[in-house]
PyMOL Python script that loads the backbone (N, CA, C, O; Angstrom):
from pymol import cmd

cmd.read_pdbstr("""\
ATOM      1  N   MET A   1     -16.965 -21.719  -8.045  1.00  0.00           N
ATOM      2  CA  MET A   1     -17.942 -20.757  -8.487  1.00  0.00           C
ATOM      3  C   MET A   1     -18.075 -19.623  -7.462  1.00  0.00           C
ATOM      4  O   MET A   1     -18.247 -18.458  -7.822  1.00  0.00           O
ATOM      5  N   GLU A   2     -17.993 -19.990  -6.186  1.00  0.00           N
ATOM      6  CA  GLU A   2     -18.102 -18.993  -5.116  1.00  0.00           C
ATOM      7  C   GLU A   2     -16.938 -18.001  -5.179  1.00  0.00           C
ATOM      8  O   GLU A   2     -17.129 -16.805  -4.958  1.00  0.00           O
ATOM      9  N   GLN A   3     -15.734 -18.495  -5.479  1.00  0.00           N
ATOM     10  CA  GLN A   3     -14.569 -17.611  -5.582  1.00  0.00           C
ATOM     11  C   GLN A   3     -14.737 -16.624  -6.732  1.00  0.00           C
ATOM     12  O   GLN A   3     -14.346 -15.462  -6.618  1.00  0.00           O
ATOM     13  N   CYS A   4     -15.311 -17.079  -7.827  1.00  0.00           N
ATOM     14  CA  CYS A   4     -15.533 -16.194  -8.976  1.00  0.00           C
ATOM     15  C   CYS A   4     -16.513 -15.083  -8.616  1.00  0.00           C
ATOM     16  O   CYS A   4     -16.296 -13.918  -8.948  1.00  0.00           O
ATOM     17  N   ARG A   5     -17.586 -15.455  -7.939  1.00  0.00           N
ATOM     18  CA  ARG A   5     -18.588 -14.470  -7.550  1.00  0.00           C
ATOM     19  C   ARG A   5     -17.986 -13.446  -6.587  1.00  0.00           C
ATOM     20  O   ARG A   5     -18.246 -12.249  -6.712  1.00  0.00           O
ATOM     21  N   LEU A   6     -17.185 -13.910  -5.632  1.00  0.00           N
ATOM     22  CA  LEU A   6     -16.549 -12.994  -4.687  1.00  0.00           C
ATOM     23  C   LEU A   6     -15.578 -12.045  -5.389  1.00  0.00           C
ATOM     24  O   LEU A   6     -15.527 -10.854  -5.082  1.00  0.00           O
ATOM     25  N   ALA A   7     -14.809 -12.588  -6.336  1.00  0.00           N
ATOM     26  CA  ALA A   7     -13.864 -11.746  -7.076  1.00  0.00           C
ATOM     27  C   ALA A   7     -14.605 -10.678  -7.872  1.00  0.00           C
ATOM     28  O   ALA A   7     -14.177  -9.525  -7.915  1.00  0.00           O
ATOM     29  N   LEU A   8     -15.713 -11.057  -8.499  1.00  0.00           N
ATOM     30  CA  LEU A   8     -16.491 -10.085  -9.268  1.00  0.00           C
ATOM     31  C   LEU A   8     -17.132  -9.040  -8.354  1.00  0.00           C
ATOM     32  O   LEU A   8     -17.181  -7.861  -8.705  1.00  0.00           O
ATOM     33  N   GLU A   9     -17.616  -9.453  -7.207  1.00  0.00           N
ATOM     34  CA  GLU A   9     -18.211  -8.499  -6.274  1.00  0.00           C
ATOM     35  C   GLU A   9     -17.164  -7.512  -5.764  1.00  0.00           C
ATOM     36  O   GLU A   9     -17.460  -6.330  -5.585  1.00  0.00           O
ATOM     37  N   GLN A  10     -15.946  -7.988  -5.529  1.00  0.00           N
ATOM     38  CA  GLN A  10     -14.882  -7.104  -5.050  1.00  0.00           C
ATOM     39  C   GLN A  10     -14.514  -6.053  -6.086  1.00  0.00           C
ATOM     40  O   GLN A  10     -14.021  -4.980  -5.737  1.00  0.00           O
ATOM     41  N   HIS A  11     -14.750  -6.353  -7.349  1.00  0.00           N
ATOM     42  CA  HIS A  11     -14.399  -5.428  -8.429  1.00  0.00           C
ATOM     43  C   HIS A  11     -15.637  -4.798  -9.053  1.00  0.00           C
ATOM     44  O   HIS A  11     -15.600  -4.359 -10.203  1.00  0.00           O
ATOM     45  N   ASN A  12     -16.744  -4.751  -8.293  1.00  0.00           N
ATOM     46  CA  ASN A  12     -17.998  -4.149  -8.765  1.00  0.00           C
ATOM     47  C   ASN A  12     -18.461  -4.749 -10.086  1.00  0.00           C
ATOM     48  O   ASN A  12     -18.934  -4.035 -10.970  1.00  0.00           O
ATOM     49  N   TRP A  13     -18.325  -6.039 -10.211  1.00  0.00           N
ATOM     50  CA  TRP A  13     -18.755  -6.828 -11.368  1.00  0.00           C
ATOM     51  C   TRP A  13     -18.047  -6.409 -12.657  1.00  0.00           C
ATOM     52  O   TRP A  13     -18.580  -6.602 -13.750  1.00  0.00           O
ATOM     53  N   ASN A  14     -16.858  -5.840 -12.532  1.00  0.00           N
ATOM     54  CA  ASN A  14     -16.027  -5.509 -13.687  1.00  0.00           C
ATOM     55  C   ASN A  14     -15.185  -6.740 -13.991  1.00  0.00           C
ATOM     56  O   ASN A  14     -14.211  -7.031 -13.296  1.00  0.00           O
ATOM     57  N   MET A  15     -15.573  -7.456 -15.038  1.00  0.00           N
ATOM     58  CA  MET A  15     -14.941  -8.737 -15.340  1.00  0.00           C
ATOM     59  C   MET A  15     -13.464  -8.573 -15.692  1.00  0.00           C
ATOM     60  O   MET A  15     -12.629  -9.368 -15.262  1.00  0.00           O
ATOM     61  N   GLU A  16     -13.144  -7.546 -16.471  1.00  0.00           N
ATOM     62  CA  GLU A  16     -11.749  -7.349 -16.879  1.00  0.00           C
ATOM     63  C   GLU A  16     -10.852  -7.087 -15.667  1.00  0.00           C
ATOM     64  O   GLU A  16      -9.759  -7.644 -15.565  1.00  0.00           O
ATOM     65  N   ALA A  17     -11.315  -6.250 -14.762  1.00  0.00           N
ATOM     66  CA  ALA A  17     -10.524  -5.953 -13.566  1.00  0.00           C
ATOM     67  C   ALA A  17     -10.354  -7.195 -12.701  1.00  0.00           C
ATOM     68  O   ALA A  17      -9.277  -7.431 -12.154  1.00  0.00           O
ATOM     69  N   ALA A  18     -11.417  -7.990 -12.575  1.00  0.00           N
ATOM     70  CA  ALA A  18     -11.342  -9.202 -11.752  1.00  0.00           C
ATOM     71  C   ALA A  18     -10.352 -10.206 -12.345  1.00  0.00           C
ATOM     72  O   ALA A  18      -9.571 -10.816 -11.614  1.00  0.00           O
ATOM     73  N   VAL A  19     -10.383 -10.376 -13.666  1.00  0.00           N
ATOM     74  CA  VAL A  19      -9.475 -11.329 -14.317  1.00  0.00           C
ATOM     75  C   VAL A  19      -8.032 -10.855 -14.187  1.00  0.00           C
ATOM     76  O   VAL A  19      -7.149 -11.641 -13.842  1.00  0.00           O
ATOM     77  N   GLN A  20      -7.785  -9.571 -14.461  1.00  0.00           N
ATOM     78  CA  GLN A  20      -6.426  -9.044 -14.353  1.00  0.00           C
ATOM     79  C   GLN A  20      -5.898  -9.177 -12.926  1.00  0.00           C
ATOM     80  O   GLN A  20      -4.741  -9.541 -12.714  1.00  0.00           O
ATOM     81  N   ASP A  21      -6.749  -8.883 -11.961  1.00  0.00           N
ATOM     82  CA  ASP A  21      -6.338  -8.994 -10.563  1.00  0.00           C
ATOM     83  C   ASP A  21      -6.006 -10.436 -10.215  1.00  0.00           C
ATOM     84  O   ASP A  21      -5.020 -10.701  -9.529  1.00  0.00           O
ATOM     85  N   ARG A  22      -6.818 -11.361 -10.682  1.00  0.00           N
ATOM     86  CA  ARG A  22      -6.587 -12.787 -10.398  1.00  0.00           C
ATOM     87  C   ARG A  22      -5.288 -13.270 -11.052  1.00  0.00           C
ATOM     88  O   ARG A  22      -4.526 -14.015 -10.436  1.00  0.00           O
ATOM     89  N   LEU A  23      -5.034 -12.853 -12.285  1.00  0.00           N
ATOM     90  CA  LEU A  23      -3.794 -13.249 -12.962  1.00  0.00           C
ATOM     91  C   LEU A  23      -2.578 -12.660 -12.247  1.00  0.00           C
ATOM     92  O   LEU A  23      -1.548 -13.323 -12.124  1.00  0.00           O
ATOM     93  N   ASN A  24      -2.695 -11.424 -11.780  1.00  0.00           N
ATOM     94  CA  ASN A  24      -1.587 -10.813 -11.042  1.00  0.00           C
ATOM     95  C   ASN A  24      -1.323 -11.547  -9.740  1.00  0.00           C
ATOM     96  O   ASN A  24      -0.168 -11.705  -9.345  1.00  0.00           O
ATOM     97  N   GLU A  25      -2.379 -12.001  -9.062  1.00  0.00           N
ATOM     98  CA  GLU A  25      -2.201 -12.756  -7.819  1.00  0.00           C
ATOM     99  C   GLU A  25      -1.439 -14.049  -8.078  1.00  0.00           C
ATOM    100  O   GLU A  25      -0.579 -14.436  -7.286  1.00  0.00           O
ATOM    101  N   GLN A  26      -1.753 -14.715  -9.186  1.00  0.00           N
ATOM    102  CA  GLN A  26      -1.087 -15.978  -9.495  1.00  0.00           C
ATOM    103  C   GLN A  26       0.390 -15.762  -9.794  1.00  0.00           C
ATOM    104  O   GLN A  26       1.214 -16.639  -9.532  1.00  0.00           O
ATOM    105  N   GLU A  27       0.732 -14.587 -10.348  1.00  0.00           N
ATOM    106  CA  GLU A  27       2.130 -14.298 -10.661  1.00  0.00           C
ATOM    107  C   GLU A  27       2.878 -13.719  -9.465  1.00  0.00           C
ATOM    108  O   GLU A  27       4.093 -13.531  -9.525  1.00  0.00           O
ATOM    109  N   GLY A  28       2.172 -13.440  -8.395  1.00  0.00           N
ATOM    110  CA  GLY A  28       2.809 -12.872  -7.216  1.00  0.00           C
ATOM    111  C   GLY A  28       2.943 -11.367  -7.254  1.00  0.00           C
ATOM    112  O   GLY A  28       3.649 -10.786  -6.429  1.00  0.00           O
ATOM    113  N   VAL A  29       2.271 -10.723  -8.204  1.00  0.00           N
ATOM    114  CA  VAL A  29       2.315  -9.271  -8.326  1.00  0.00           C
ATOM    115  C   VAL A  29       1.209  -8.681  -7.454  1.00  0.00           C
ATOM    116  O   VAL A  29       0.093  -9.201  -7.461  1.00  0.00           O
ATOM    117  N   PRO A  30       1.482  -7.615  -6.706  1.00  0.00           N
ATOM    118  CA  PRO A  30       0.423  -7.019  -5.890  1.00  0.00           C
ATOM    119  C   PRO A  30      -0.691  -6.444  -6.756  1.00  0.00           C
ATOM    120  O   PRO A  30      -0.456  -6.035  -7.893  1.00  0.00           O
ATOM    121  N   SER A  31      -1.879  -6.414  -6.222  1.00  0.00           N
ATOM    122  CA  SER A  31      -3.057  -5.947  -6.949  1.00  0.00           C
ATOM    123  C   SER A  31      -2.960  -4.455  -7.235  1.00  0.00           C
ATOM    124  O   SER A  31      -2.597  -3.669  -6.361  1.00  0.00           O
ATOM    125  N   VAL A  32      -3.291  -4.069  -8.477  1.00  0.00           N
ATOM    126  CA  VAL A  32      -3.337  -2.656  -8.824  1.00  0.00           C
ATOM    127  C   VAL A  32      -4.758  -2.124  -8.737  1.00  0.00           C
ATOM    128  O   VAL A  32      -4.966  -0.912  -8.766  1.00  0.00           O
ATOM    129  N   PHE A  33      -5.737  -3.015  -8.632  1.00  0.00           N
ATOM    130  CA  PHE A  33      -7.128  -2.590  -8.589  1.00  0.00           C
ATOM    131  C   PHE A  33      -7.603  -2.325  -7.174  1.00  0.00           C
ATOM    132  O   PHE A  33      -8.573  -1.589  -6.989  1.00  0.00           O
ATOM    133  N   ASN A  34      -6.975  -2.881  -6.194  1.00  0.00           N
ATOM    134  CA  ASN A  34      -7.315  -2.653  -4.797  1.00  0.00           C
ATOM    135  C   ASN A  34      -6.072  -2.170  -4.060  1.00  0.00           C
ATOM    136  O   ASN A  34      -5.474  -2.922  -3.290  1.00  0.00           O
ATOM    137  N   PRO A  35      -5.676  -0.896  -4.296  1.00  0.00           N
ATOM    138  CA  PRO A  35      -4.461  -0.418  -3.634  1.00  0.00           C
ATOM    139  C   PRO A  35      -4.671  -0.340  -2.130  1.00  0.00           C
ATOM    140  O   PRO A  35      -5.793  -0.129  -1.668  1.00  0.00           O
ATOM    141  N   PRO A  36      -3.609  -0.509  -1.371  1.00  0.00           N
ATOM    142  CA  PRO A  36      -3.750  -0.414   0.089  1.00  0.00           C
ATOM    143  C   PRO A  36      -4.165   1.001   0.479  1.00  0.00           C
ATOM    144  O   PRO A  36      -3.772   1.964  -0.179  1.00  0.00           O
ATOM    145  N   PRO A  37      -4.946   1.135   1.529  1.00  0.00           N
ATOM    146  CA  PRO A  37      -5.381   2.479   1.941  1.00  0.00           C
ATOM    147  C   PRO A  37      -4.199   3.325   2.396  1.00  0.00           C
ATOM    148  O   PRO A  37      -3.189   2.810   2.876  1.00  0.00           O
ATOM    149  N   ALA A  38      -4.350   4.628   2.232  1.00  0.00           N
ATOM    150  CA  ALA A  38      -3.285   5.544   2.632  1.00  0.00           C
ATOM    151  C   ALA A  38      -3.113   5.513   4.146  1.00  0.00           C
ATOM    152  O   ALA A  38      -4.068   5.314   4.897  1.00  0.00           O
ATOM    153  N   ARG A  39      -1.877   5.716   4.569  1.00  0.00           N
ATOM    154  CA  ARG A  39      -1.607   5.726   6.010  1.00  0.00           C
ATOM    155  C   ARG A  39      -2.280   6.932   6.645  1.00  0.00           C
ATOM    156  O   ARG A  39      -2.304   8.012   6.055  1.00  0.00           O
ATOM    157  N   PRO A  40      -2.819   6.759   7.825  1.00  0.00           N
ATOM    158  CA  PRO A  40      -3.407   7.916   8.511  1.00  0.00           C
ATOM    159  C   PRO A  40      -2.319   8.894   8.943  1.00  0.00           C
ATOM    160  O   PRO A  40      -1.144   8.539   9.039  1.00  0.00           O
ATOM    161  N   LEU A  41      -2.734  10.128   9.200  1.00  0.00           N
ATOM    162  CA  LEU A  41      -1.775  11.136   9.640  1.00  0.00           C
ATOM    163  C   LEU A  41      -1.122  10.703  10.940  1.00  0.00           C
ATOM    164  O   LEU A  41      -1.782  10.204  11.852  1.00  0.00           O
ATOM    165  N   GLN A  42       0.177  10.900  11.007  1.00  0.00           N
ATOM    166  CA  GLN A  42       0.901  10.484  12.202  1.00  0.00           C
ATOM    167  C   GLN A  42       1.707  11.650  12.733  1.00  0.00           C
ATOM    168  O   GLN A  42       2.395  12.340  11.980  1.00  0.00           O
ATOM    169  N   GLY A  43       1.623  11.860  13.993  1.00  0.00           N
ATOM    170  CA  GLY A  43       2.457  12.847  14.653  1.00  0.00           C
ATOM    171  C   GLY A  43       1.959  14.267  14.485  1.00  0.00           C
ATOM    172  O   GLY A  43       0.986  14.543  13.783  1.00  0.00           O
ATOM    173  N   LEU A  44       2.654  15.138  15.146  1.00  0.00           N
ATOM    174  CA  LEU A  44       2.310  16.551  15.155  1.00  0.00           C
ATOM    175  C   LEU A  44       2.513  17.185  13.783  1.00  0.00           C
ATOM    176  O   LEU A  44       1.726  18.039  13.378  1.00  0.00           O
ATOM    177  N   LEU A  45       3.544  16.784  13.074  1.00  0.00           N
ATOM    178  CA  LEU A  45       3.822  17.341  11.756  1.00  0.00           C
ATOM    179  C   LEU A  45       2.703  17.012  10.767  1.00  0.00           C
ATOM    180  O   LEU A  45       2.286  17.877   9.997  1.00  0.00           O
ATOM    181  N   GLY A  46       2.217  15.775  10.783  1.00  0.00           N
ATOM    182  CA  GLY A  46       1.134  15.372   9.891  1.00  0.00           C
ATOM    183  C   GLY A  46      -0.146  16.138  10.160  1.00  0.00           C
ATOM    184  O   GLY A  46      -0.820  16.579   9.229  1.00  0.00           O
ATOM    185  N   TRP A  47      -0.482  16.298  11.438  1.00  0.00           N
ATOM    186  CA  TRP A  47      -1.696  17.043  11.787  1.00  0.00           C
ATOM    187  C   TRP A  47      -1.533  18.528  11.475  1.00  0.00           C
ATOM    188  O   TRP A  47      -2.486  19.181  11.049  1.00  0.00           O
ATOM    189  N   GLY A  48      -0.347  19.056  11.683  1.00  0.00           N
ATOM    190  CA  GLY A  48      -0.093  20.456  11.352  1.00  0.00           C
ATOM    191  C   GLY A  48      -0.263  20.710   9.868  1.00  0.00           C
ATOM    192  O   GLY A  48      -0.884  21.695   9.469  1.00  0.00           O
ATOM    193  N   TYR A  49       0.284  19.831   9.055  1.00  0.00           N
ATOM    194  CA  TYR A  49       0.144  19.943   7.604  1.00  0.00           C
ATOM    195  C   TYR A  49      -1.326  19.889   7.207  1.00  0.00           C
ATOM    196  O   TYR A  49      -1.774  20.665   6.363  1.00  0.00           O
ATOM    197  N   TYR A  50      -2.071  18.977   7.813  1.00  0.00           N
ATOM    198  CA  TYR A  50      -3.495  18.834   7.507  1.00  0.00           C
ATOM    199  C   TYR A  50      -4.249  20.125   7.838  1.00  0.00           C
ATOM    200  O   TYR A  50      -5.056  20.595   7.035  1.00  0.00           O
ATOM    201  N   LEU A  51      -3.991  20.693   9.008  1.00  0.00           N
ATOM    202  CA  LEU A  51      -4.707  21.899   9.422  1.00  0.00           C
ATOM    203  C   LEU A  51      -4.330  23.113   8.579  1.00  0.00           C
ATOM    204  O   LEU A  51      -5.178  23.964   8.306  1.00  0.00           O
ATOM    205  N   ILE A  52      -3.074  23.201   8.167  1.00  0.00           N
ATOM    206  CA  ILE A  52      -2.648  24.318   7.322  1.00  0.00           C
ATOM    207  C   ILE A  52      -3.260  24.205   5.930  1.00  0.00           C
ATOM    208  O   ILE A  52      -3.664  25.215   5.353  1.00  0.00           O
ATOM    209  N   MET A  53      -3.334  23.008   5.390  1.00  0.00           N
ATOM    210  CA  MET A  53      -3.840  22.813   4.033  1.00  0.00           C
ATOM    211  C   MET A  53      -5.366  22.812   3.948  1.00  0.00           C
ATOM    212  O   MET A  53      -5.914  22.964   2.856  1.00  0.00           O
ATOM    213  N   LEU A  54      -6.057  22.646   5.057  1.00  0.00           N
ATOM    214  CA  LEU A  54      -7.515  22.536   5.049  1.00  0.00           C
ATOM    215  C   LEU A  54      -8.213  23.724   4.383  1.00  0.00           C
ATOM    216  O   LEU A  54      -9.056  23.492   3.516  1.00  0.00           O
ATOM    217  N   PRO A  55      -7.920  24.974   4.730  1.00  0.00           N
ATOM    218  CA  PRO A  55      -8.627  26.075   4.058  1.00  0.00           C
ATOM    219  C   PRO A  55      -8.307  26.170   2.568  1.00  0.00           C
ATOM    220  O   PRO A  55      -9.179  26.520   1.773  1.00  0.00           O
ATOM    221  N   PHE A  56      -7.074  25.863   2.182  1.00  0.00           N
ATOM    222  CA  PHE A  56      -6.714  25.904   0.767  1.00  0.00           C
ATOM    223  C   PHE A  56      -7.449  24.821  -0.016  1.00  0.00           C
ATOM    224  O   PHE A  56      -7.954  25.067  -1.111  1.00  0.00           O
ATOM    225  N   ARG A  57      -7.502  23.636   0.552  1.00  0.00           N
ATOM    226  CA  ARG A  57      -8.195  22.534  -0.096  1.00  0.00           C
ATOM    227  C   ARG A  57      -9.689  22.827  -0.219  1.00  0.00           C
ATOM    228  O   ARG A  57     -10.296  22.572  -1.259  1.00  0.00           O
ATOM    229  N   PHE A  58     -10.275  23.364   0.852  1.00  0.00           N
ATOM    230  CA  PHE A  58     -11.695  23.698   0.849  1.00  0.00           C
ATOM    231  C   PHE A  58     -12.001  24.732  -0.230  1.00  0.00           C
ATOM    232  O   PHE A  58     -12.954  24.574  -0.993  1.00  0.00           O
ATOM    233  N   THR A  59     -11.188  25.795  -0.292  1.00  0.00           N
ATOM    234  CA  THR A  59     -11.390  26.846  -1.288  1.00  0.00           C
ATOM    235  C   THR A  59     -11.218  26.306  -2.698  1.00  0.00           C
ATOM    236  O   THR A  59     -12.029  26.599  -3.576  1.00  0.00           O
ATOM    237  N   TYR A  60     -10.184  25.529  -2.924  1.00  0.00           N
ATOM    238  CA  TYR A  60      -9.913  24.979  -4.250  1.00  0.00           C
ATOM    239  C   TYR A  60     -11.073  24.116  -4.740  1.00  0.00           C
ATOM    240  O   TYR A  60     -11.546  24.291  -5.863  1.00  0.00           O
ATOM    241  N   TYR A  61     -11.530  23.190  -3.906  1.00  0.00           N
ATOM    242  CA  TYR A  61     -12.591  22.289  -4.339  1.00  0.00           C
ATOM    243  C   TYR A  61     -13.936  23.001  -4.453  1.00  0.00           C
ATOM    244  O   TYR A  61     -14.769  22.603  -5.267  1.00  0.00           O
ATOM    245  N   THR A  62     -14.167  24.042  -3.658  1.00  0.00           N
ATOM    246  CA  THR A  62     -15.398  24.814  -3.792  1.00  0.00           C
ATOM    247  C   THR A  62     -15.422  25.546  -5.123  1.00  0.00           C
ATOM    248  O   THR A  62     -16.425  25.504  -5.835  1.00  0.00           O
ATOM    249  N   ILE A  63     -14.335  26.214  -5.466  1.00  0.00           N
ATOM    250  CA  ILE A  63     -14.255  26.921  -6.747  1.00  0.00           C
ATOM    251  C   ILE A  63     -14.352  25.935  -7.904  1.00  0.00           C
ATOM    252  O   ILE A  63     -15.025  26.213  -8.897  1.00  0.00           O
ATOM    253  N   LEU A  64     -13.700  24.803  -7.790  1.00  0.00           N
ATOM    254  CA  LEU A  64     -13.754  23.795  -8.843  1.00  0.00           C
ATOM    255  C   LEU A  64     -15.177  23.272  -9.031  1.00  0.00           C
ATOM    256  O   LEU A  64     -15.618  23.094 -10.167  1.00  0.00           O
ATOM    257  N   ASP A  65     -15.895  23.024  -7.952  1.00  0.00           N
ATOM    258  CA  ASP A  65     -17.276  22.554  -8.059  1.00  0.00           C
ATOM    259  C   ASP A  65     -18.184  23.603  -8.682  1.00  0.00           C
ATOM    260  O   ASP A  65     -19.056  23.268  -9.484  1.00  0.00           O
ATOM    261  N   ILE A  66     -17.991  24.870  -8.324  1.00  0.00           N
ATOM    262  CA  ILE A  66     -18.791  25.943  -8.928  1.00  0.00           C
ATOM    263  C   ILE A  66     -18.496  26.037 -10.416  1.00  0.00           C
ATOM    264  O   ILE A  66     -19.412  26.201 -11.223  1.00  0.00           O
ATOM    265  N   PHE A  67     -17.235  25.934 -10.783  1.00  0.00           N
ATOM    266  CA  PHE A  67     -16.856  25.981 -12.197  1.00  0.00           C
ATOM    267  C   PHE A  67     -17.476  24.820 -12.972  1.00  0.00           C
ATOM    268  O   PHE A  67     -18.009  25.022 -14.063  1.00  0.00           O
ATOM    269  N   ARG A  68     -17.413  23.621 -12.426  1.00  0.00           N
ATOM    270  CA  ARG A  68     -18.009  22.463 -13.095  1.00  0.00           C
ATOM    271  C   ARG A  68     -19.518  22.608 -13.222  1.00  0.00           C
ATOM    272  O   ARG A  68     -20.099  22.230 -14.240  1.00  0.00           O
ATOM    273  N   PHE A  69     -20.158  23.159 -12.184  1.00  0.00           N
ATOM    274  CA  PHE A  69     -21.599  23.371 -12.216  1.00  0.00           C
ATOM    275  C   PHE A  69     -21.958  24.348 -13.332  1.00  0.00           C
ATOM    276  O   PHE A  69     -22.895  24.104 -14.092  1.00  0.00           O
ATOM    277  N   ALA A  70     -21.216  25.458 -13.435  1.00  0.00           N
ATOM    278  CA  ALA A  70     -21.470  26.446 -14.485  1.00  0.00           C
ATOM    279  C   ALA A  70     -21.169  25.865 -15.859  1.00  0.00           C
ATOM    280  O   ALA A  70     -21.863  26.172 -16.828  1.00  0.00           O
ATOM    281  N   LEU A  71     -20.162  25.047 -15.950  1.00  0.00           N
ATOM    282  CA  LEU A  71     -19.791  24.452 -17.232  1.00  0.00           C
ATOM    283  C   LEU A  71     -20.875  23.518 -17.758  1.00  0.00           C
ATOM    284  O   LEU A  71     -21.027  23.364 -18.969  1.00  0.00           O
ATOM    285  N   ARG A  72     -21.628  22.895 -16.853  1.00  0.00           N
ATOM    286  CA  ARG A  72     -22.708  22.005 -17.288  1.00  0.00           C
ATOM    287  C   ARG A  72     -23.814  22.762 -18.010  1.00  0.00           C
ATOM    288  O   ARG A  72     -24.490  22.189 -18.863  1.00  0.00           O
ATOM    289  N   PHE A  73     -24.013  24.040 -17.687  1.00  0.00           N
ATOM    290  CA  PHE A  73     -25.021  24.830 -18.386  1.00  0.00           C
ATOM    291  C   PHE A  73     -24.550  25.210 -19.782  1.00  0.00           C
ATOM    292  O   PHE A  73     -25.350  25.301 -20.713  1.00  0.00           O
ATOM    293  N   ILE A  74     -23.262  25.429 -19.921  1.00  0.00           N
ATOM    294  CA  ILE A  74     -22.707  25.828 -21.214  1.00  0.00           C
ATOM    295  C   ILE A  74     -22.568  24.631 -22.139  1.00  0.00           C
ATOM    296  O   ILE A  74     -22.914  24.704 -23.318  1.00  0.00           O
ATOM    297  N   ARG A  75     -22.067  23.541 -21.607  1.00  0.00           N
ATOM    298  CA  ARG A  75     -21.803  22.356 -22.421  1.00  0.00           C
ATOM    299  C   ARG A  75     -22.483  21.143 -21.780  1.00  0.00           C
ATOM    300  O   ARG A  75     -21.873  20.440 -20.974  1.00  0.00           O
ATOM    301  N   PRO A  76     -23.754  20.900 -22.145  1.00  0.00           N
ATOM    302  CA  PRO A  76     -24.479  19.773 -21.509  1.00  0.00           C
ATOM    303  C   PRO A  76     -23.994  18.419 -21.891  1.00  0.00           C
ATOM    304  O   PRO A  76     -24.529  17.416 -21.419  1.00  0.00           O
TER     305      PRO A  76
END
""", "prot")
cmd.dss("prot")
cmd.show_as("cartoon", "prot")
cmd.util.cbc("prot")
cmd.orient("prot")
């Protein structure tokens, strides 16, 4: 019973996700519901890419958030 509760808690009480994950574990298939975290940036090239993309990412997500905010007034 404790294992069931832990599995449900790991999947935010989503029963379907917990069952699918458990069945995949029994078959030896890696979990699709808990993907491994992305690798952190490594080396000078990774940090350079991050710093170059930062202003573009910031601008893109700011414009996208403003657009979504305005869209909520038009289509509630």
